[in-house]
Every structure is written in structure tokens, then in C-alpha cells.
C-alpha positions as CSV (number, residue, x, y, z in Angstrom):
1,M,94.7,84.6,24.2
2,S,94.1,88.2,23.0
3,D,91.4,88.5,25.6
4,V,94.0,87.7,28.3
5,L,96.3,90.3,26.8
6,E,93.5,92.9,26.9
7,Q,92.5,92.0,30.5
8,A,96.2,92.2,31.5
9,T,96.5,95.6,30.0
10,I,93.4,96.8,32.0
11,A,94.8,95.3,35.2
12,A,98.1,97.1,34.6
13,K,96.4,100.4,34.1
14,Q,94.5,99.8,37.3
15,Q,97.7,98.8,39.1
16,N,96.0,95.6,40.2
17,W,99.3,93.7,40.5
18,A,97.9,90.5,41.9
19,L,95.5,90.1,39.0
20,L,98.2,91.1,36.5
21,N,100.4,88.4,37.9
22,Q,97.7,85.8,37.2
23,Y,97.4,87.0,33.6
24,I,101.2,86.9,33.1
25,S,101.3,83.3,34.4
26,Q,98.6,82.4,31.8
27,M,100.6,84.0,29.0
28,L,103.8,82.3,29.9
29,E,102.1,78.9,29.4
30,R,101.9,79.7,25.6
31,K,105.4,79.8,24.2
32,N,104.4,81.2,20.8
33,F,102.5,84.0,22.5
34,L,105.4,84.7,24.8
35,A,107.8,85.0,21.9
36,T,105.8,87.9,20.3
37,N,104.9,89.7,23.6
38,V,108.0,89.2,25.7
39,T,108.9,92.9,25.8
40,R,105.4,93.9,27.1
41,I,105.4,91.1,29.6
42,L,108.9,92.1,30.8
43,D,107.7,95.7,31.3
44,W,104.8,94.5,33.3
45,A,106.9,92.2,35.4
46,L,109.3,95.1,36.2
47,E,106.4,97.3,37.1
48,I,105.0,94.7,39.5
49,L,108.5,94.3,41.0
50,T,109.0,98.0,41.6
51,E,105.5,98.9,42.7
52,G,104.0,95.7,44.2
53,D,103.9,94.5,47.8
54,F,106.1,91.7,49.2
55,Q,103.8,88.9,48.1
56,E,103.3,90.4,44.6
57,R,107.0,90.8,44.2
58,W,107.5,87.2,45.4
59,D,105.1,85.9,42.8
60,V,106.5,87.9,39.9
61,A,110.1,87.0,40.8
62,K,109.3,83.5,39.4
63,V,108.5,85.1,36.0
64,F,111.9,86.6,35.1
65,P,113.9,83.5,34.2
66,S,111.2,82.6,31.6
67,L,111.8,85.9,29.9
68,G,115.4,85.2,29.1
69,N,118.6,87.2,29.5
70,R,117.0,90.4,28.2
71,A,115.6,90.7,31.8
72,I,119.1,91.0,33.3
73,A,120.0,94.5,32.2
74,P,116.9,96.3,33.6
75,L,117.3,94.3,36.8
76,I,120.8,95.5,37.2
77,E,119.6,99.1,36.6
78,I,117.2,98.7,39.5
79,W,120.0,97.4,41.7
80,K,122.3,100.4,40.7
81,D,119.6,102.8,41.9
82,E,120.9,103.7,45.4
83,E,117.6,105.3,46.2
84,A,115.7,102.0,45.6
85,E,114.3,100.4,48.7
86,E,116.2,97.7,50.3
87,E,113.5,95.0,49.8
88,L,113.4,95.7,46.1
89,R,117.2,95.3,45.8
90,W,117.0,92.1,47.8
91,F,114.5,90.7,45.3
92,V,116.7,91.8,42.4
93,A,119.7,89.8,43.9
94,R,117.4,86.8,44.3
95,I,116.2,86.9,40.7
96,L,119.6,87.4,39.2
97,A,120.8,84.1,40.8
98,E,118.3,82.3,38.5
99,F,120.2,83.2,35.3
100,D,123.0,81.1,33.9
101,S,124.8,84.3,32.8
102,I,128.2,85.8,33.4
103,E,126.5,89.2,33.3
104,A,124.2,88.2,36.2
105,V,127.1,86.7,38.2
106,T,129.1,89.9,37.7
107,A,126.2,91.9,39.1
108,L,125.9,89.6,42.1
109,V,129.6,89.9,42.8
110,E,129.4,93.7,42.5
111,I,126.5,93.6,45.1
112,L,128.9,91.7,47.4
113,K,131.6,94.3,46.9
114,T,129.5,97.4,47.2
115,S,126.5,96.6,49.4
116,Q,126.3,98.6,52.6
117,T,123.9,96.3,54.3
118,E,124.5,92.8,55.7
119,E,121.1,91.6,54.4
120,L,121.9,92.4,50.8
121,S,125.4,91.0,51.0
122,A,123.9,87.8,52.5
123,M,121.3,87.6,49.8
124,A,124.0,87.9,47.1
125,A,126.2,85.3,48.8
126,E,123.3,82.9,49.0
127,A,122.4,83.6,45.4
128,L,125.9,82.8,44.2
129,A,125.9,79.7,46.4
130,N,122.7,78.5,44.8
131,L,124.4,78.5,41.5
132,G,126.4,75.6,42.8
133,Q,123.3,73.6,43.6
134,S,122.0,73.7,40.1
135,A,123.2,71.2,37.5
136,Q,121.9,73.6,34.8
137,K,124.1,76.5,35.6
138,H,127.7,75.2,35.1
139,H,128.7,78.3,33.1
140,A,127.6,80.8,35.7
141,F,128.9,78.7,38.5
142,R,132.4,78.4,37.1
143,F,132.5,82.2,36.6
144,A,131.3,82.8,40.1
145,I,134.1,80.7,41.6
146,A,136.6,82.6,39.5
147,A,135.2,86.0,40.4
148,L,135.1,85.2,44.2
149,T,138.6,83.8,44.0
150,E,139.8,87.1,42.6
151,L,138.2,88.8,45.5
152,L,140.4,86.8,47.9
153,A,143.4,88.7,46.6
154,A,142.3,92.0,48.1
155,E,142.4,92.4,51.9
156,E,139.3,94.5,52.0
157,T,137.1,91.9,50.1
158,R,138.8,88.7,51.4
159,L,136.5,88.0,54.3
160,L,133.4,88.7,52.1
161,A,134.8,86.3,49.4
162,V,135.5,83.6,52.0
163,R,132.0,83.8,53.4
164,S,130.5,83.7,49.9
165,L,132.6,80.7,48.9
166,S,131.7,79.1,52.2
167,H,128.1,79.0,51.1
168,I,129.0,76.9,48.0
169,R,129.5,73.4,49.3
170,R,131.3,72.0,46.3
171,S,134.8,70.8,45.9
172,E,135.8,73.6,43.6
173,I,136.1,75.9,46.6
174,V,138.6,73.8,48.5
175,T,141.7,75.0,46.7
176,P,140.9,78.8,47.0
177,L,140.1,78.4,50.7
178,L,143.2,76.5,51.4
179,G,145.1,79.6,50.3
180,V,143.7,81.7,53.1
181,V,143.9,79.4,56.1
182,K,146.9,81.3,57.4
183,D,145.6,84.7,56.6
184,K,146.4,87.4,59.1
185,Q,142.6,88.1,59.7
186,V,141.2,85.9,62.3
187,S,137.7,86.0,60.8
188,V,139.1,84.9,57.5
189,R,140.9,81.9,59.0
190,A,137.9,80.9,61.0
191,A,135.5,81.1,58.1
192,A,137.9,79.1,55.9
193,I,138.4,76.4,58.4
194,E,134.6,76.1,59.0
195,A,133.9,75.7,55.3
196,L,136.8,73.3,54.7
197,S,135.6,71.0,57.5
198,S,132.7,69.9,55.2
199,F,135.0,68.3,52.7
200,H,136.9,65.0,52.8
201,D,139.9,66.3,50.8
202,P,143.2,64.6,51.8
203,R,144.8,68.1,52.2
204,I,142.3,69.2,54.9
205,P,143.0,67.0,58.0
206,L,146.5,68.4,58.5
207,V,145.2,72.0,58.1
208,L,142.6,71.3,60.9
209,L,145.3,69.8,63.1
210,N,147.5,72.8,62.6
211,A,144.6,75.1,63.3
212,L,144.2,73.5,66.8
213,K,147.3,75.5,67.7
214,D,146.2,78.8,66.2
215,V,146.6,81.8,68.5
216,A,143.0,82.8,67.9
217,A,140.2,81.1,69.8
218,P,137.6,81.2,67.0
219,V,140.0,79.4,64.7
220,R,140.8,76.7,67.3
221,R,137.1,76.3,67.9
222,E,136.2,75.8,64.2
223,A,139.1,73.3,63.9
224,I,137.8,71.3,66.9
225,I,134.3,71.2,65.5
226,G,135.6,70.2,62.1
227,L,137.7,67.3,63.5
228,G,134.6,66.1,65.3
229,L,133.1,65.4,61.9
230,R,136.0,63.2,60.9
231,S,135.4,60.1,63.0
232,D,136.8,58.2,60.0
233,L,140.2,59.5,61.0
234,L,139.8,58.6,64.7
235,E,142.7,56.1,64.9
236,E,144.8,57.4,62.0
237,L,145.1,60.9,63.6
238,N,144.6,59.8,67.2
239,L,141.9,62.4,67.4
240,V,141.0,61.9,71.1
241,S,144.5,62.8,72.2
242,Q,144.6,65.7,69.8
243,I,141.3,67.2,71.3
244,V,141.8,66.5,75.0
245,P,144.2,69.3,75.7
246,L,141.8,71.8,74.3
247,V,139.3,71.0,77.0
248,W,141.6,72.9,79.3
249,D,141.9,75.9,76.9
250,F,141.7,79.4,78.4
251,N,138.8,80.2,76.2
252,P,135.4,78.8,77.5
253,E,134.0,78.4,74.0
254,V,137.0,76.3,72.9
255,C,136.6,74.2,76.1
256,A,133.0,73.6,75.3
257,A,133.7,72.7,71.7
258,A,136.4,70.3,72.7
259,A,134.1,68.5,75.2
260,S,131.3,68.4,72.6
261,T,133.7,66.9,70.0
262,L,134.9,64.2,72.4
263,G,131.2,63.2,72.9
264,R,130.7,63.0,69.1
265,L,133.8,60.9,68.6
266,G,132.0,58.4,70.9
267,T,134.9,56.2,72.1
268,D,135.6,54.9,75.6
269,A,138.8,56.8,75.5
270,A,136.8,60.0,74.9
271,A,134.5,59.0,77.8
272,D,137.5,58.5,80.1
273,A,138.9,61.9,79.1
274,L,135.5,63.6,79.7
275,F,135.2,62.0,83.2
276,Q,138.7,63.1,84.1
277,V,137.7,66.7,83.3
278,L,134.4,66.4,85.1
279,S,136.3,65.1,88.2
280,S,138.4,68.2,88.4
281,P,137.7,70.6,91.2
282,S,136.5,74.2,90.5
283,L,135.3,73.3,87.0
284,P,132.9,76.0,85.7
285,M,129.3,74.9,85.7
286,S,128.9,75.5,82.0
287,L,131.7,73.1,81.2
288,Q,130.4,70.5,83.8
289,L,127.1,70.5,82.0
290,Q,128.7,70.1,78.6
291,C,130.9,67.2,79.8
292,V,127.9,65.3,81.1
293,R,126.0,65.9,77.9
294,S,128.9,64.7,75.9
295,L,129.2,61.6,78.1
296,S,125.5,60.9,77.5
297,W,126.0,61.0,73.7
298,I,128.6,58.3,73.8
299,E,126.1,55.6,75.2
300,T,128.5,52.9,76.1
301,P,128.6,51.0,79.4
302,R,131.7,52.9,80.4
303,A,130.1,56.2,79.7
304,L,127.1,55.3,81.8
305,A,129.5,54.2,84.6
306,H,131.2,57.6,84.5
307,L,127.8,59.3,84.7
308,Q,126.9,57.2,87.7
309,A,130.2,58.0,89.4
310,A,129.7,61.7,88.7
311,L,126.4,61.6,90.6
312,T,128.4,61.0,93.8
313,F,130.1,64.4,93.7
314,A,128.0,66.5,91.3
315,P,126.4,69.7,92.5
316,I,122.6,69.9,92.3
317,A,122.4,71.5,88.8
318,T,124.8,68.9,87.3
319,Y,123.1,66.1,89.2
320,Q,119.7,67.0,87.8
321,E,121.2,67.2,84.3
322,I,122.7,63.7,84.6
323,V,119.4,62.4,85.8
324,T,117.6,63.9,82.9
325,L,120.2,62.6,80.4
326,L,120.0,59.1,81.7
327,G,116.3,59.1,81.0
328,R,117.1,59.8,77.3
329,V,119.3,56.8,76.6
330,E,118.3,55.5,73.2
331,Q,120.0,52.2,72.9
332,A,117.6,49.6,74.2
333,H,120.3,47.3,75.7
334,L,121.5,50.2,77.9
335,A,118.1,51.3,79.1
336,P,118.0,48.8,82.0
337,D,121.5,50.0,83.2
338,A,120.4,53.6,83.1
339,A,117.2,52.7,85.0
340,R,119.2,50.9,87.7
341,I,121.5,53.9,88.1
342,L,118.5,56.1,88.7
343,I,116.9,53.7,91.1
344,D,120.2,53.5,93.1
345,A,120.3,57.3,93.1
346,L,116.9,57.4,94.7
347,K,118.2,55.1,97.5
348,S,121.2,57.3,98.2
349,Q,121.5,60.0,100.7
350,H,122.8,62.6,98.2
351,P,121.8,66.2,99.2
352,A,120.4,66.8,95.7
353,L,117.5,64.5,96.6
354,Q,116.3,67.2,99.0
355,D,115.4,69.3,95.9
356,S,111.9,68.6,94.5
357,S,112.9,69.4,91.0
358,V,115.6,66.7,91.1
359,K,113.1,64.1,92.3
360,Q,110.6,65.2,89.6
361,A,113.4,64.7,87.0
362,L,114.1,61.3,88.4
363,A,110.4,60.3,88.1
364,I,110.3,61.6,84.5
365,S,113.4,59.7,83.5
366,L,112.3,56.5,85.1
367,G,109.0,56.8,83.2
368,H,110.9,57.3,79.9
369,L,113.0,54.2,80.4
370,K,110.0,52.0,81.3
371,H,112.0,49.5,83.2
372,P,109.7,47.3,85.4
373,Q,112.0,47.7,88.4
374,A,111.1,51.3,88.5
375,I,107.5,50.7,89.5
376,H,108.2,50.2,93.2
377,P,110.4,53.3,93.7
378,L,107.9,55.4,91.8
379,I,105.1,54.2,94.0
380,Q,107.2,55.1,97.0
381,M,107.6,58.6,95.5
382,L,103.8,59.0,95.8
383,A,104.4,59.5,99.5
384,D,106.6,62.5,98.9
385,P,105.5,65.7,100.8
386,D,105.8,67.7,97.6
387,L,102.7,67.6,95.4
388,G,104.7,68.1,92.2
389,V,106.8,65.1,92.9
390,R,103.7,63.0,93.5
391,L,102.2,64.2,90.3
392,H,105.3,63.4,88.3
393,A,105.5,60.0,89.8
394,T,101.9,59.4,88.8
395,A,102.6,60.4,85.3
396,A,105.6,58.0,85.2
397,L,103.6,55.2,86.6
398,K,101.0,55.5,83.8
399,K,103.8,54.2,81.5
400,F,103.5,50.9,83.3
401,P,100.1,49.3,82.9
402,T,100.9,46.6,85.5
403,A,101.4,49.2,88.2
404,I,97.7,49.5,88.8
405,V,97.7,46.1,90.6
406,Q,100.3,47.2,93.2
407,L,98.5,50.5,93.6
408,Q,95.2,48.8,94.3
409,Q,96.8,46.5,96.8
410,L,98.3,49.4,98.7
411,A,95.2,51.5,98.6
412,G,93.6,49.4,101.4
413,N,96.6,49.6,103.7
414,E,95.6,51.7,106.7
415,N,99.2,52.1,107.9
416,L,100.1,54.5,105.1
417,T,100.8,58.2,105.7
418,Q,98.2,60.7,104.6
419,E,100.4,62.0,101.8
420,W,100.9,58.5,100.5
421,K,97.2,57.6,100.6
422,Q,96.5,60.8,98.7
423,G,99.2,60.1,96.2
424,I,97.9,56.6,95.5
425,A,94.3,57.8,95.2
426,I,95.4,60.4,92.6
427,A,97.4,57.8,90.7
428,L,94.5,55.3,90.7
429,Q,92.2,58.0,89.5
430,E,94.6,58.8,86.6
431,F,94.7,55.1,85.7
């Protein structure tokens, strides 16, 4: 092992950090050797950290936890150097999170309080959050929760503390965050509601319901999203009726969140509410599109019926979206119904069918659904004047191996239009 030590010394003098990293890794494998040379190895690791490139720093960062708590103090000194480059300080924060030490946690909390850059604050918050993911760091984790809870008391650090606690998805953060759900800062309330939504604590549902009435749109939006995750409380809290009024909120983001949540709740009552909104005149296009997407998520016969009804009055952009969404129906027993809706749409005189992109979307969706009744209308689409429509119909027909028989029979028909003959010829060539 002495040879490795000598070679490492040479590599350090030559500032060959990549090679020195390799020698350090070899030395760490020998615990007896590490015990007698830990100071020298720590000095080398610190040198690589301060002088190396990103990859060399990344590699050496893994070394520090093996060197014990003696590495914490020099790492903190690096962090305190305000002239140190930001990347280096970022690595220090990352490394400190690997220690089950109050000293390390204190340093990370100090980074949160004093950092002037969002990237470093985010790294410190993530590092503290990672303590909660490790079963081996109970001591540091408990201290981190206590330190962050203290930061909630001061207005200037409250938002930072809430965001940091929000990264820690463990039940210990619930009580501290419940204490700030009525804070005067909108950002604090919104961040707290977002974090609390991840927990099934009996105190939280009432907090979310109350937040639906908050004067601030970001808070209402987070509460809506959070309740969308609680389908287990669907009947107990009558969630659909709680969410429906928010679809008419004056804030577009709140409206979209409410429509999305109704789709995730997935009941026929939610589908009825979405269709009622969709049927309203002068509905913004963005909300129309969200309503039809939410309806498509529900995947019940009633939701499909609502989508079919919406085709009768939808503008072209919404019409095309419905067509596309019907082609994505995942439940096998609903696929035939979706295909029949699309086939009926092809037979209609809706103005949207004058748009080639709509017809192309119809062809794609019929191909995805693979319902045999779609073969005939797809073959008829081969006569479309638009080449793109004919090519999309051909691609869809390739999903039906039996379609080639009908195509071959039609190929000899002299009464077909030139476009149709050409479309059939291309389709046969593709088969």
C-alpha cells in the first residue's frame, strides 16, 4: 500500500486530480491504512475539491463521508469564503448533507439563511430534505426539522423555511406547516398547502377546503390540486360540488386546475359538471381544451357521450382535440364506442371536416383504436383530395391486416376517381 501512497503523492504534486482520485479510492478500501493516513487523504480531497474540474469534484465528493466528521470544519470554511466560486460552494452543500451531524445541519441551515443565489439555497434545501430519506441520519434529521421550524418564526426566513420543509416528505413537517397556512404572505400559504397535500393527516382536508376560499389565486389553485389527490374523500367531503364553483373562478389558472381535478376525480358527476362548463358560450379556448382533456381522463360511457355531444358545437381546435383524445381511450371495453363516435363524426357535415388536419387526426385515432368497423371509412379517406389525409389513412389501415382484401377488390374498379385509385395504389404498396 506504500506504493499507492507514494504514487498518490506524486499525482498530487503534478496536480493530476483524476489520477489522485483513483489512488484515494484504493486507499479508502483499506480501513487500517485509512485510520493512519486520514489527515493526508482529507487534505488531498480538499485540494481536489477546490482545484479540480466538475467531474473531479463530483468523484471526490463521494470520499468525504468516509473521512468522518473531521471533514466538516474545513468544508464549512470553504463555504464561508465569499470569494469561493459558486460551483465549489454548491458541492460543499451537497457533501455536508451526507453527514449525520448537527454541525453539518447547522451549516446547511446557515446556507439557507445567507445564500444570495437561488441555486445554492435550492441545493441546501435539497440536502436537508435528503436527510429525511436516510434511515441512518435520524439525529441530523430531527435537528434539521427543529432548525427549520425555528426559521418559520421570522418573517424574513419563513418562506425559505416552508420551501425547505416542503422538500422533506415526512410526517414530521405536517405540524410546523399547519402553523403557517394562514400566513399573511401568499407564497408561504401556497407553499404550505402544496406540501401538506401529500399527507393523509386527518387535520389536512379541512385546511384544503378552507383554502379553496382564499383571496389569493395561487393558494386556491394548490388547494384544488391537493383535493384532486384525495379521491378517498370523494363522498365524505362531496368533493365534486366543492370543486365545481372554482371552474368559474376569475383566475384562468384556478379554472384550469379545477377542470383538471374534476377529471382526476373521475366520476359521472364530475363528467356532467365538465360538460356543463364546456357547453357554456364564450368559454376561453384554453379552458375548453382542458375540459375535454379532463373528460377524456374519466373514461366512462357518460364521459364519452359528453365528448360526442361536444363534437356538435366545438370549434375546429377543440373538435380536433376531442378526436385525438378519443383515439387514446385505454379501457378496452370503451374502445368500440370511441371508434363508433369517430366513424359517426366522419359521416357528419361538421365544418371541421373541411380541415385536413382534423381528418388526419381522425385517421390516426381510428388506427389506434383498431376497431374493424373503421376499415371501410378509412378506405374511403383514400379518395380525399389532400395527399396528407390519404397517407394518414394508409398508415391507419396498416393496423388492420384484413384491410388488404378490400383494397385489392377495389383496385380493379374502373369507376373510382383518380385520387382514390392513387390512394389505393399507395396503400397496397405499403401493405
